[in-house]
PDB file of N, CA, C and O in Angstrom:
ATOM      1  N   UNK A   1       0.844  -1.178   0.000  1.00  0.00           N
ATOM      2  CA  UNK A   1       0.000   0.000   0.000  1.00  0.00           C
ATOM      3  C   UNK A   1       0.886   1.237   0.000  1.00  0.00           C
ATOM      4  O   UNK A   1       1.746   1.389   0.867  1.00  0.00           O
ATOM      5  N   UNK A   2       0.680   2.104  -0.953  1.00  0.00           N
ATOM      6  CA  UNK A   2       1.499   3.300  -1.131  1.00  0.00           C
ATOM      7  C   UNK A   2       0.650   4.531  -0.818  1.00  0.00           C
ATOM      8  O   UNK A   2      -0.330   4.788  -1.516  1.00  0.00           O
ATOM      9  N   UNK A   3       1.009   5.309   0.230  1.00  0.00           N
ATOM     10  CA  UNK A   3       0.305   6.544   0.592  1.00  0.00           C
ATOM     11  C   UNK A   3       1.272   7.688   0.363  1.00  0.00           C
ATOM     12  O   UNK A   3       2.399   7.667   0.860  1.00  0.00           O
ATOM     13  N   UNK A   4       0.830   8.692  -0.393  1.00  0.00           N
ATOM     14  CA  UNK A   4       1.695   9.847  -0.665  1.00  0.00           C
ATOM     15  C   UNK A   4       0.956  11.138  -0.373  1.00  0.00           C
ATOM     16  O   UNK A   4      -0.221  11.287  -0.701  1.00  0.00           O
ATOM     17  N   UNK A   5       1.663  12.068   0.247  1.00  0.00           N
ATOM     18  CA  UNK A   5       1.175  13.433   0.406  1.00  0.00           C
ATOM     19  C   UNK A   5       2.064  14.270  -0.491  1.00  0.00           C
ATOM     20  O   UNK A   5       3.217  14.529  -0.145  1.00  0.00           O
ATOM     21  N   UNK A   6       1.563  14.691  -1.618  1.00  0.00           N
ATOM     22  CA  UNK A   6       2.392  15.306  -2.656  1.00  0.00           C
ATOM     23  C   UNK A   6       2.889  16.704  -2.295  1.00  0.00           C
ATOM     24  O   UNK A   6       3.971  17.102  -2.725  1.00  0.00           O
ATOM     25  N   UNK A   7       2.112  17.452  -1.511  1.00  0.00           N
ATOM     26  CA  UNK A   7       2.524  18.831  -1.261  1.00  0.00           C
ATOM     27  C   UNK A   7       3.767  18.919  -0.370  1.00  0.00           C
ATOM     28  O   UNK A   7       4.575  19.833  -0.541  1.00  0.00           O
ATOM     29  N   UNK A   8       3.937  17.994   0.572  1.00  0.00           N
ATOM     30  CA  UNK A   8       5.130  18.034   1.421  1.00  0.00           C
ATOM     31  C   UNK A   8       6.013  16.806   1.207  1.00  0.00           C
ATOM     32  O   UNK A   8       6.962  16.592   1.961  1.00  0.00           O
ATOM     33  N   UNK A   9       5.725  16.029   0.228  1.00  0.00           N
ATOM     34  CA  UNK A   9       6.534  14.889  -0.208  1.00  0.00           C
ATOM     35  C   UNK A   9       6.814  13.886   0.919  1.00  0.00           C
ATOM     36  O   UNK A   9       7.967  13.535   1.173  1.00  0.00           O
ATOM     37  N   UNK A  10       5.772  13.440   1.578  1.00  0.00           N
ATOM     38  CA  UNK A  10       5.903  12.399   2.587  1.00  0.00           C
ATOM     39  C   UNK A  10       5.308  11.117   2.014  1.00  0.00           C
ATOM     40  O   UNK A  10       4.292  11.151   1.319  1.00  0.00           O
ATOM     41  N   UNK A  11       5.941   9.997   2.309  1.00  0.00           N
ATOM     42  CA  UNK A  11       5.474   8.737   1.748  1.00  0.00           C
ATOM     43  C   UNK A  11       5.222   7.720   2.853  1.00  0.00           C
ATOM     44  O   UNK A  11       5.895   7.720   3.884  1.00  0.00           O
ATOM     45  N   UNK A  12       4.255   6.866   2.621  1.00  0.00           N
ATOM     46  CA  UNK A  12       4.026   5.696   3.462  1.00  0.00           C
ATOM     47  C   UNK A  12       3.623   6.024   4.877  1.00  0.00           C
ATOM     48  O   UNK A  12       2.766   6.870   5.134  1.00  0.00           O
ATOM     49  N   UNK A  13       4.282   5.312   5.799  1.00  0.00           N
ATOM     50  CA  UNK A  13       3.947   5.430   7.200  1.00  0.00           C
ATOM     51  C   UNK A  13       4.270   6.811   7.763  1.00  0.00           C
ATOM     52  O   UNK A  13       3.631   7.251   8.719  1.00  0.00           O
ATOM     53  N   UNK A  14       5.237   7.487   7.194  1.00  0.00           N
ATOM     54  CA  UNK A  14       5.592   8.826   7.669  1.00  0.00           C
ATOM     55  C   UNK A  14       4.433   9.795   7.454  1.00  0.00           C
ATOM     56  O   UNK A  14       4.162  10.637   8.310  1.00  0.00           O
ATOM     57  N   UNK A  15       3.750   9.682   6.319  1.00  0.00           N
ATOM     58  CA  UNK A  15       2.604  10.546   6.042  1.00  0.00           C
ATOM     59  C   UNK A  15       1.476  10.279   7.035  1.00  0.00           C
ATOM     60  O   UNK A  15       0.840  11.212   7.525  1.00  0.00           O
ATOM     61  N   UNK A  16       1.232   9.012   7.329  1.00  0.00           N
ATOM     62  CA  UNK A  16       0.190   8.664   8.294  1.00  0.00           C
ATOM     63  C   UNK A  16       0.557   9.175   9.679  1.00  0.00           C
ATOM     64  O   UNK A  16      -0.288   9.711  10.396  1.00  0.00           O
ATOM     65  N   UNK A  17       1.814   9.008  10.049  1.00  0.00           N
ATOM     66  CA  UNK A  17       2.273   9.472  11.355  1.00  0.00           C
ATOM     67  C   UNK A  17       2.133  10.993  11.484  1.00  0.00           C
ATOM     68  O   UNK A  17       1.682  11.485  12.518  1.00  0.00           O
ATOM     69  N   UNK A  18       2.508  11.726  10.459  1.00  0.00           N
ATOM     70  CA  UNK A  18       2.406  13.198  10.498  1.00  0.00           C
ATOM     71  C   UNK A  18       0.937  13.618  10.595  1.00  0.00           C
ATOM     72  O   UNK A  18       0.609  14.534  11.349  1.00  0.00           O
ATOM     73  N   UNK A  19       0.050  12.960   9.844  1.00  0.00           N
ATOM     74  CA  UNK A  19      -1.373  13.300   9.897  1.00  0.00           C
ATOM     75  C   UNK A  19      -1.943  13.037  11.296  1.00  0.00           C
ATOM     76  O   UNK A  19      -2.701  13.853  11.819  1.00  0.00           O
ATOM     77  N   UNK A  20      -1.582  11.911  11.894  1.00  0.00           N
ATOM     78  CA  UNK A  20      -2.050  11.614  13.249  1.00  0.00           C
ATOM     79  C   UNK A  20      -1.477  12.594  14.275  1.00  0.00           C
ATOM     80  O   UNK A  20      -2.171  13.006  15.204  1.00  0.00           O
ATOM     81  N   UNK A  21      -0.211  12.963  14.099  1.00  0.00           N
ATOM     82  CA  UNK A  21       0.415  13.916  15.023  1.00  0.00           C
ATOM     83  C   UNK A  21      -0.281  15.270  14.956  1.00  0.00           C
ATOM     84  O   UNK A  21      -0.504  15.903  15.988  1.00  0.00           O
ATOM     85  N   UNK A  22      -0.625  15.718  13.755  1.00  0.00           N
ATOM     86  CA  UNK A  22      -1.340  16.994  13.608  1.00  0.00           C
ATOM     87  C   UNK A  22      -2.723  16.901  14.252  1.00  0.00           C
ATOM     88  O   UNK A  22      -3.160  17.822  14.943  1.00  0.00           O
ATOM     89  N   UNK A  23      -3.406  15.779  14.017  1.00  0.00           N
ATOM     90  CA  UNK A  23      -4.741  15.591  14.598  1.00  0.00           C
ATOM     91  C   UNK A  23      -4.683  15.638  16.118  1.00  0.00           C
ATOM     92  O   UNK A  23      -5.487  16.326  16.748  1.00  0.00           O
ATOM     93  N   UNK A  24      -3.738  14.914  16.714  1.00  0.00           N
ATOM     94  CA  UNK A  24      -3.634  14.901  18.175  1.00  0.00           C
ATOM     95  C   UNK A  24      -3.176  16.250  18.720  1.00  0.00           C
ATOM     96  O   UNK A  24      -3.584  16.634  19.816  1.00  0.00           O
ATOM     97  N   UNK A  25      -2.346  16.971  17.987  1.00  0.00           N
ATOM     98  CA  UNK A  25      -1.917  18.297  18.438  1.00  0.00           C
ATOM     99  C   UNK A  25      -3.106  19.255  18.484  1.00  0.00           C
ATOM    100  O   UNK A  25      -3.236  20.037  19.426  1.00  0.00           O
ATOM    101  N   UNK A  26      -3.970  19.198  17.476  1.00  0.00           N
ATOM    102  CA  UNK A  26      -5.160  20.048  17.462  1.00  0.00           C
ATOM    103  C   UNK A  26      -6.105  19.639  18.593  1.00  0.00           C
ATOM    104  O   UNK A  26      -6.670  20.500  19.268  1.00  0.00           O
ATOM    105  N   UNK A  27      -6.280  18.338  18.805  1.00  0.00           N
ATOM    106  CA  UNK A  27      -7.159  17.865  19.873  1.00  0.00           C
ATOM    107  C   UNK A  27      -6.653  18.304  21.246  1.00  0.00           C
ATOM    108  O   UNK A  27      -7.444  18.730  22.088  1.00  0.00           O
ATOM    109  N   UNK A  28      -5.355  18.206  21.477  1.00  0.00           N
ATOM    110  CA  UNK A  28      -4.779  18.641  22.756  1.00  0.00           C
ATOM    111  C   UNK A  28      -4.930  20.146  22.915  1.00  0.00           C
ATOM    112  O   UNK A  28      -5.242  20.623  24.007  1.00  0.00           O
ATOM    113  N   UNK A  29      -4.716  20.895  21.853  1.00  0.00           N
ATOM    114  CA  UNK A  29      -4.889  22.351  21.911  1.00  0.00           C
ATOM    115  C   UNK A  29      -6.319  22.734  22.263  1.00  0.00           C
ATOM    116  O   UNK A  29      -6.536  23.634  23.074  1.00  0.00           O
ATOM    117  N   UNK A  30      -7.294  22.063  21.662  1.00  0.00           N
ATOM    118  CA  UNK A  30      -8.693  22.342  21.986  1.00  0.00           C
ATOM    119  C   UNK A  30      -9.019  21.961  23.427  1.00  0.00           C
ATOM    120  O   UNK A  30      -9.777  22.662  24.097  1.00  0.00           O
ATOM    121  N   UNK A  31      -8.458  20.864  23.903  1.00  0.00           N
ATOM    122  CA  UNK A  31      -8.694  20.454  25.283  1.00  0.00           C
ATOM    123  C   UNK A  31      -8.115  21.474  26.266  1.00  0.00           C
ATOM    124  O   UNK A  31      -8.748  21.791  27.273  1.00  0.00           O
ATOM    125  N   UNK A  32      -6.928  21.982  25.982  1.00  0.00           N
ATOM    126  CA  UNK A  32      -6.318  22.994  26.848  1.00  0.00           C
ATOM    127  C   UNK A  32      -7.139  24.276  26.830  1.00  0.00           C
ATOM    128  O   UNK A  32      -7.333  24.903  27.871  1.00  0.00           O
ATOM    129  N   UNK A  33      -7.621  24.669  25.655  1.00  0.00           N
ATOM    130  CA  UNK A  33      -8.458  25.864  25.536  1.00  0.00           C
ATOM    131  C   UNK A  33      -9.756  25.696  26.326  1.00  0.00           C
ATOM    132  O   UNK A  33     -10.160  26.607  27.049  1.00  0.00           O
ATOM    133  N   UNK A  34     -10.408  24.546  26.196  1.00  0.00           N
ATOM    134  CA  UNK A  34     -11.655  24.292  26.917  1.00  0.00           C
ATOM    135  C   UNK A  34     -11.416  24.283  28.428  1.00  0.00           C
ATOM    136  O   UNK A  34     -12.229  24.808  29.189  1.00  0.00           O
ATOM    137  N   UNK A  35     -10.322  23.698  28.855  1.00  0.00           N
ATOM    138  CA  UNK A  35     -10.003  23.657  30.280  1.00  0.00           C
ATOM    139  C   UNK A  35      -9.739  25.065  30.816  1.00  0.00           C
ATOM    140  O   UNK A  35     -10.156  25.398  31.925  1.00  0.00           O
ATOM    141  N   UNK A  36      -9.051  25.887  30.032  1.00  0.00           N
ATOM    142  CA  UNK A  36      -8.791  27.270  30.441  1.00  0.00           C
ATOM    143  C   UNK A  36     -10.073  28.072  30.565  1.00  0.00           C
ATOM    144  O   UNK A  36     -10.244  28.835  31.516  1.00  0.00           O
ATOM    145  N   UNK A  37     -10.977  27.904  29.603  1.00  0.00           N
ATOM    146  CA  UNK A  37     -12.268  28.597  29.682  1.00  0.00           C
ATOM    147  C   UNK A  37     -13.042  28.112  30.899  1.00  0.00           C
ATOM    148  O   UNK A  37     -13.661  28.911  31.602  1.00  0.00           O
ATOM    149  N   UNK A  38     -13.010  26.813  31.151  1.00  0.00           N
ATOM    150  CA  UNK A  38     -13.687  26.241  32.316  1.00  0.00           C
ATOM    151  C   UNK A  38     -13.125  26.823  33.613  1.00  0.00           C
ATOM    152  O   UNK A  38     -13.881  27.148  34.529  1.00  0.00           O
ATOM    153  N   UNK A  39     -11.802  26.953  33.692  1.00  0.00           N
ATOM    154  CA  UNK A  39     -11.185  27.506  34.902  1.00  0.00           C
ATOM    155  C   UNK A  39     -11.561  28.966  35.110  1.00  0.00           C
ATOM    156  O   UNK A  39     -11.573  29.438  36.247  1.00  0.00           O
ATOM    157  N   UNK A  40     -11.869  29.690  34.038  1.00  0.00           N
ATOM    158  CA  UNK A  40     -12.285  31.080  34.170  1.00  0.00           C
ATOM    159  C   UNK A  40     -13.776  31.184  34.499  1.00  0.00           C
ATOM    160  O   UNK A  40     -14.163  32.000  35.334  1.00  0.00           O
ATOM    161  N   UNK A  41     -14.608  30.378  33.861  1.00  0.00           N
ATOM    162  CA  UNK A  41     -16.059  30.522  34.012  1.00  0.00           C
ATOM    163  C   UNK A  41     -16.590  30.035  35.356  1.00  0.00           C
ATOM    164  O   UNK A  41     -17.506  30.646  35.907  1.00  0.00           O
ATOM    165  N   UNK A  42     -16.048  28.970  35.886  1.00  0.00           N
ATOM    166  CA  UNK A  42     -16.577  28.433  37.149  1.00  0.00           C
ATOM    167  C   UNK A  42     -16.446  29.447  38.287  1.00  0.00           C
ATOM    168  O   UNK A  42     -17.440  29.696  38.969  1.00  0.00           O
ATOM    169  N   UNK A  43     -15.278  30.045  38.531  1.00  0.00           N
ATOM    170  CA  UNK A  43     -15.217  31.062  39.595  1.00  0.00           C
ATOM    171  C   UNK A  43     -16.068  32.292  39.278  1.00  0.00           C
ATOM    172  O   UNK A  43     -16.670  32.873  40.180  1.00  0.00           O
ATOM    173  N   UNK A  44     -16.124  32.694  38.007  1.00  0.00           N
ATOM    174  CA  UNK A  44     -16.931  33.861  37.651  1.00  0.00           C
ATOM    175  C   UNK A  44     -18.413  33.595  37.930  1.00  0.00           C
ATOM    176  O   UNK A  44     -19.111  34.475  38.433  1.00  0.00           O
ATOM    177  N   UNK A  45     -18.897  32.398  37.609  1.00  0.00           N
ATOM    178  CA  UNK A  45     -20.300  32.076  37.881  1.00  0.00           C
ATOM    179  C   UNK A  45     -20.554  31.968  39.380  1.00  0.00           C
ATOM    180  O   UNK A  45     -21.628  32.347  39.848  1.00  0.00           O
ATOM    181  N   UNK A  46     -19.591  31.460  40.138  1.00  0.00           N
ATOM    182  CA  UNK A  46     -19.759  31.368  41.591  1.00  0.00           C
ATOM    183  C   UNK A  46     -19.840  32.757  42.215  1.00  0.00           C
ATOM    184  O   UNK A  46     -20.678  33.003  43.082  1.00  0.00           O
ATOM    185  N   UNK A  47     -18.975  33.657  41.777  1.00  0.00           N
ATOM    186  CA  UNK A  47     -18.986  35.031  42.303  1.00  0.00           C
ATOM    187  C   UNK A  47     -20.283  35.732  41.910  1.00  0.00           C
ATOM    188  O   UNK A  47     -20.876  36.433  42.730  1.00  0.00           O
ATOM    189  N   UNK A  48     -20.730  35.552  40.671  1.00  0.00           N
ATOM    190  CA  UNK A  48     -21.985  36.170  40.230  1.00  0.00           C
ATOM    191  C   UNK A  48     -23.164  35.644  41.035  1.00  0.00           C
ATOM    192  O   UNK A  48     -24.074  36.406  41.363  1.00  0.00           O
ATOM    193  N   UNK A  49     -23.164  34.363  41.357  1.00  0.00           N
ATOM    194  CA  UNK A  49     -24.242  33.777  42.155  1.00  0.00           C
ATOM    195  C   UNK A  49     -24.258  34.369  43.563  1.00  0.00           C
ATOM    196  O   UNK A  49     -25.326  34.665  44.099  1.00  0.00           O
ATOM    197  N   UNK A  50     -23.092  34.541  44.157  1.00  0.00           N
ATOM    198  CA  UNK A  50     -23.009  35.117  45.504  1.00  0.00           C
ATOM    199  C   UNK A  50     -23.493  36.565  45.487  1.00  0.00           C
ATOM    200  O   UNK A  50     -24.242  36.978  46.372  1.00  0.00           O
ATOM    201  N   UNK A  51     -23.069  37.340  44.485  1.00  0.00           N
ATOM    202  CA  UNK A  51     -23.533  38.726  44.389  1.00  0.00           C
ATOM    203  C   UNK A  51     -25.039  38.796  44.195  1.00  0.00           C
ATOM    204  O   UNK A  51     -25.693  39.646  44.799  1.00  0.00           O
ATOM    205  N   UNK A  52     -25.599  37.933  43.374  1.00  0.00           N
ATOM    206  CA  UNK A  52     -27.049  37.927  43.156  1.00  0.00           C
ATOM    207  C   UNK A  52     -27.783  37.606  44.458  1.00  0.00           C
ATOM    208  O   UNK A  52     -28.816  38.204  44.756  1.00  0.00           O
ATOM    209  N   UNK A  53     -27.255  36.675  45.220  1.00  0.00           N
ATOM    210  CA  UNK A  53     -27.875  36.302  46.485  1.00  0.00           C
ATOM    211  C   UNK A  53     -27.820  37.454  47.486  1.00  0.00           C
ATOM    212  O   UNK A  53     -28.750  37.637  48.270  1.00  0.00           O
ATOM    213  N   UNK A  54     -26.741  38.229  47.464  1.00  0.00           N
ATOM    214  CA  UNK A  54     -26.564  39.301  48.443  1.00  0.00           C
ATOM    215  C   UNK A  54     -27.213  40.621  48.040  1.00  0.00           C
ATOM    216  O   UNK A  54     -27.308  41.525  48.870  1.00  0.00           O
ATOM    217  N   UNK A  55     -27.656  40.759  46.810  1.00  0.00           N
ATOM    218  CA  UNK A  55     -28.286  42.005  46.377  1.00  0.00           C
ATOM    219  C   UNK A  55     -29.594  42.220  47.131  1.00  0.00           C
ATOM    220  O   UNK A  55     -30.310  41.263  47.427  1.00  0.00           O
ATOM    221  N   UNK A  56     -29.905  43.480  47.442  1.00  0.00           N
ATOM    222  CA  UNK A  56     -31.180  43.734  48.126  1.00  0.00           C
ATOM    223  C   UNK A  56     -32.355  43.485  47.180  1.00  0.00           C
ATOM    224  O   UNK A  56     -32.278  43.746  45.979  1.00  0.00           O
ATOM    225  N   UNK A  57     -33.424  42.982  47.748  1.00  0.00           N
ATOM    226  CA  UNK A  57     -34.622  42.714  46.950  1.00  0.00           C
ATOM    227  C   UNK A  57     -35.360  44.032  46.701  1.00  0.00           C
ATOM    228  O   UNK A  57     -35.322  44.926  47.546  1.00  0.00           O
ATOM    229  N   UNK A  58     -36.025  44.162  45.564  1.00  0.00           N
ATOM    230  CA  UNK A  58     -36.790  45.386  45.321  1.00  0.00           C
ATOM    231  C   UNK A  58     -37.954  45.491  46.319  1.00  0.00           C
ATOM    232  O   UNK A  58     -38.600  44.494  46.642  1.00  0.00           O
ATOM    233  N   UNK A  59     -38.206  46.712  46.798  1.00  0.00           N
ATOM    234  CA  UNK A  59     -39.266  46.915  47.772  1.00  0.00           C
ATOM    235  C   UNK A  59     -40.612  46.951  47.061  1.00  0.00           C
ATOM    236  O   UNK A  59     -40.737  47.471  45.952  1.00  0.00           O
ATOM    237  N   UNK A  60     -41.602  46.393  47.718  1.00  0.00           N
ATOM    238  CA  UNK A  60     -42.945  46.395  47.150  1.00  0.00           C
ATOM    239  C   UNK A  60     -43.617  47.722  47.472  1.00  0.00           C
ATOM    240  O   UNK A  60     -43.481  48.261  48.571  1.00  0.00           O
ATOM    241  N   UNK A  61     -44.332  48.224  46.501  1.00  0.00           N
ATOM    242  CA  UNK A  61     -45.070  49.463  46.722  1.00  0.00           C
ATOM    243  C   UNK A  61     -46.304  49.182  47.578  1.00  0.00           C
ATOM    244  O   UNK A  61     -46.798  48.055  47.586  1.00  0.00           O
ATOM    245  N   UNK A  62     -46.804  50.173  48.289  1.00  0.00           N
ATOM    246  CA  UNK A  62     -47.966  49.952  49.168  1.00  0.00           C
ATOM    247  C   UNK A  62     -49.186  49.420  48.410  1.00  0.00           C
ATOM    248  O   UNK A  62     -49.929  48.598  48.946  1.00  0.00           O
ATOM    249  N   UNK A  63     -49.397  49.865  47.203  1.00  0.00           N
ATOM    250  CA  UNK A  63     -50.539  49.407  46.426  1.00  0.00           C
ATOM    251  C   UNK A  63     -50.456  47.904  46.149  1.00  0.00           C
ATOM    252  O   UNK A  63     -51.472  47.210  46.176  1.00  0.00           O
ATOM    253  N   UNK A  64     -49.256  47.407  45.886  1.00  0.00           N
ATOM    254  CA  UNK A  64     -49.072  45.981  45.646  1.00  0.00           C
ATOM    255  C   UNK A  64     -49.294  45.173  46.927  1.00  0.00           C
ATOM    256  O   UNK A  64     -49.800  44.052  46.872  1.00  0.00           O
ATOM    257  N   UNK A  65     -48.922  45.730  48.065  1.00  0.00           N
ATOM    258  CA  UNK A  65     -49.118  45.029  49.331  1.00  0.00           C
ATOM    259  C   UNK A  65     -50.607  44.896  49.626  1.00  0.00           C
ATOM    260  O   UNK A  65     -51.055  43.851  50.099  1.00  0.00           O
ATOM    261  N   UNK A  66     -51.382  45.954  49.348  1.00  0.00           N
ATOM    262  CA  UNK A  66     -52.821  45.899  49.579  1.00  0.00           C
ATOM    263  C   UNK A  66     -53.481  44.850  48.686  1.00  0.00           C
ATOM    264  O   UNK A  66     -54.346  44.095  49.132  1.00  0.00           O
ATOM    265  N   UNK A  67     -53.064  44.815  47.428  1.00  0.00           N
ATOM    266  CA  UNK A  67     -53.673  43.875  46.488  1.00  0.00           C
ATOM    267  C   UNK A  67     -53.284  42.429  46.774  1.00  0.00           C
ATOM    268  O   UNK A  67     -54.023  41.510  46.419  1.00  0.00           O
ATOM    269  N   UNK A  68     -52.148  42.218  47.403  1.00  0.00           N
ATOM    270  CA  UNK A  68     -51.684  40.849  47.642  1.00  0.00           C
ATOM    271  C   UNK A  68     -52.570  40.124  48.642  1.00  0.00           C
ATOM    272  O   UNK A  68     -52.698  38.902  48.570  1.00  0.00           O
ATOM    273  N   UNK A  69     -53.194  40.857  49.589  1.00  0.00           N
ATOM    274  CA  UNK A  69     -53.998  40.227  50.616  1.00  0.00           C
ATOM    275  C   UNK A  69     -55.395  39.835  50.176  1.00  0.00           C
ATOM    276  O   UNK A  69     -56.009  38.965  50.795  1.00  0.00           O
ATOM    277  N   UNK A  70     -55.904  40.440  49.144  1.00  0.00           N
ATOM    278  CA  UNK A  70     -57.271  40.116  48.725  1.00  0.00           C
ATOM    279  C   UNK A  70     -57.280  39.804  47.239  1.00  0.00           C
ATOM    280  O   UNK A  70     -56.584  40.443  46.450  1.00  0.00           O
ATOM    281  N   UNK A  71     -58.056  38.841  46.884  1.00  0.00           N
ATOM    282  CA  UNK A  71     -58.179  38.500  45.475  1.00  0.00           C
ATOM    283  C   UNK A  71     -59.580  38.865  45.002  1.00  0.00           C
ATOM    284  O   UNK A  71     -60.541  38.803  45.769  1.00  0.00           O
ATOM    285  N   UNK A  72     -59.684  39.243  43.742  1.00  0.00           N
ATOM    286  CA  UNK A  72     -60.975  39.622  43.183  1.00  0.00           C
ATOM    287  C   UNK A  72     -61.340  38.640  42.090  1.00  0.00           C
ATOM    288  O   UNK A  72     -60.509  38.253  41.268  1.00  0.00           O
ATOM    289  N   UNK A  73     -62.587  38.251  42.099  1.00  0.00           N
ATOM    290  CA  UNK A  73     -63.106  37.386  41.042  1.00  0.00           C
ATOM    291  C   UNK A  73     -64.060  38.207  40.209  1.00  0.00           C
ATOM    292  O   UNK A  73     -65.016  38.783  40.727  1.00  0.00           O
ATOM    293  N   UNK A  74     -63.803  38.259  38.937  1.00  0.00           N
ATOM    294  CA  UNK A  74     -64.665  39.008  38.028  1.00  0.00           C
ATOM    295  C   UNK A  74     -65.639  38.021  37.408  1.00  0.00           C
ATOM    296  O   UNK A  74     -65.231  37.078  36.730  1.00  0.00           O
ATOM    297  N   UNK A  75     -66.930  38.240  37.641  1.00  0.00           N
ATOM    298  CA  UNK A  75     -67.958  37.355  37.121  1.00  0.00           C
ATOM    299  C   UNK A  75     -68.770  38.133  36.091  1.00  0.00           C
ATOM    300  O   UNK A  75     -68.936  39.347  36.211  1.00  0.00           O
ATOM    301  N   UNK A  76     -69.266  37.439  35.094  1.00  0.00           N
ATOM    302  CA  UNK A  76     -70.043  38.137  34.078  1.00  0.00           C
ATOM    303  C   UNK A  76     -70.991  37.206  33.366  1.00  0.00           C
ATOM    304  O   UNK A  76     -70.910  35.985  33.498  1.00  0.00           O
ATOM    305  N   UNK A  77     -71.896  37.805  32.604  1.00  0.00           N
ATOM    306  CA  UNK A  77     -72.839  37.049  31.777  1.00  0.00           C
ATOM    307  C   UNK A  77     -72.481  37.286  30.326  1.00  0.00           C
ATOM    308  O   UNK A  77     -72.062  38.381  29.952  1.00  0.00           O
ATOM    309  N   UNK A  78     -72.644  36.268  29.517  1.00  0.00           N
ATOM    310  CA  UNK A  78     -72.277  36.366  28.119  1.00  0.00           C
ATOM    311  C   UNK A  78     -73.456  35.927  27.253  1.00  0.00           C
ATOM    312  O   UNK A  78     -74.228  35.047  27.633  1.00  0.00           O
ATOM    313  N   UNK A  79     -73.578  36.547  26.098  1.00  0.00           N
ATOM    314  CA  UNK A  79     -74.591  36.127  25.142  1.00  0.00           C
ATOM    315  C   UNK A  79     -74.028  36.240  23.742  1.00  0.00           C
ATOM    316  O   UNK A  79     -73.111  37.022  23.492  1.00  0.00           O
ATOM    317  N   UNK A  80     -74.588  35.444  22.816  1.00  0.00           N
ATOM    318  CA  UNK A  80     -74.156  35.460  21.431  1.00  0.00           C
ATOM    319  C   UNK A  80     -74.779  36.669  20.761  1.00  0.00           C
ATOM    320  O   UNK A  80     -75.986  36.886  20.867  1.00  0.00           O
ATOM    321  N   UNK A  81     -73.960  37.466  20.066  1.00  0.00           N
ATOM    322  CA  UNK A  81     -74.436  38.711  19.486  1.00  0.00           C
ATOM    323  C   UNK A  81     -74.808  38.545  18.025  1.00  0.00           C
ATOM    324  O   UNK A  81     -75.797  39.132  17.586  1.00  0.00           O
ATOM    325  N   UNK A  82     -74.057  37.771  17.250  1.00  0.00           N
ATOM    326  CA  UNK A  82     -74.298  37.688  15.806  1.00  0.00           C
ATOM    327  C   UNK A  82     -74.533  36.264  15.366  1.00  0.00           C
ATOM    328  O   UNK A  82     -74.444  35.327  16.158  1.00  0.00           O
ATOM    329  N   UNK A  83     -74.836  36.116  14.088  1.00  0.00           N
ATOM    330  CA  UNK A  83     -75.027  34.797  13.501  1.00  0.00           C
ATOM    331  C   UNK A  83     -73.671  34.118  13.321  1.00  0.00           C
ATOM    332  O   UNK A  83     -72.632  34.777  13.319  1.00  0.00           O
ATOM    333  N   UNK A  84     -73.693  32.823  13.173  1.00  0.00           N
ATOM    334  CA  UNK A  84     -72.454  32.077  12.949  1.00  0.00           C
ATOM    335  C   UNK A  84     -71.886  32.412  11.578  1.00  0.00           C
ATOM    336  O   UNK A  84     -72.645  32.673  10.645  1.00  0.00           O
ATOM    337  N   UNK A  85     -70.586  32.409  11.444  1.00  0.00           N
ATOM    338  CA  UNK A  85     -69.936  32.767  10.186  1.00  0.00           C
ATOM    339  C   UNK A  85     -70.188  31.738   9.093  1.00  0.00           C
ATOM    340  O   UNK A  85     -70.102  32.074   7.911  1.00  0.00           O
ATOM    341  N   UNK A  86     -70.494  30.506   9.447  1.00  0.00           N
ATOM    342  CA  UNK A  86     -70.671  29.474   8.423  1.00  0.00           C
ATOM    343  C   UNK A  86     -71.953  29.672   7.610  1.00  0.00           C
ATOM    344  O   UNK A  86     -72.081  29.094   6.530  1.00  0.00           O
ATOM    345  N   UNK A  87     -72.909  30.477   8.101  1.00  0.00           N
ATOM    346  CA  UNK A  87     -74.140  30.713   7.353  1.00  0.00           C
ATOM    347  C   UNK A  87     -73.957  31.780   6.277  1.00  0.00           C
ATOM    348  O   UNK A  87     -74.788  31.912   5.379  1.00  0.00           O
ATOM    349  N   UNK A  88     -72.874  32.535   6.369  1.00  0.00           N
ATOM    350  CA  UNK A  88     -72.619  33.564   5.347  1.00  0.00           C
ATOM    351  C   UNK A  88     -72.282  32.923   4.028  1.00  0.00           C
ATOM    352  O   UNK A  88     -71.664  31.860   3.979  1.00  0.00           O
ATOM    353  N   UNK A  89     -72.689  33.572   2.961  1.00  0.00           N
ATOM    354  CA  UNK A  89     -72.356  33.057   1.636  1.00  0.00           C
ATOM    355  C   UNK A  89     -70.970  33.521   1.262  1.00  0.00           C
ATOM    356  O   UNK A  89     -70.581  34.648   1.568  1.00  0.00           O
ATOM    357  N   UNK A  90     -70.214  32.648   0.593  1.00  0.00           N
ATOM    358  CA  UNK A  90     -68.849  33.046   0.224  1.00  0.00           C
ATOM    359  C   UNK A  90     -68.853  34.192  -0.781  1.00  0.00           C
ATOM    360  O   UNK A  90     -69.781  34.334  -1.577  1.00  0.00           O
ATOM    361  N   UNK A  91     -67.823  34.989  -0.733  1.00  0.00           N
ATOM    362  CA  UNK A  91     -67.711  36.154  -1.634  1.00  0.00           C
ATOM    363  C   UNK A  91     -67.409  35.734  -3.057  1.00  0.00           C
ATOM    364  O   UNK A  91     -67.284  36.585  -3.938  1.00  0.00           O
TER     365      UNK A  91
END
């Protein structure tokens, strides 16, 4: 079996070895990048969570406090006003 990479003139097993080495180098680089992002994001999210927990809650206005204690039920009567649309003749 003859494998050739013509642009850099590698033959046989050397070409396969170089291709695998490049693949693993890219994979290791991506893993290091992902790990670095992970090391930055985890503490940042922890700090953001602590700040969110410690922030003061918005104060409720007096009108909202009054409405919270009582609920209102709106009741009504309904009737059909017009004829059904299916009885109309098409245009």
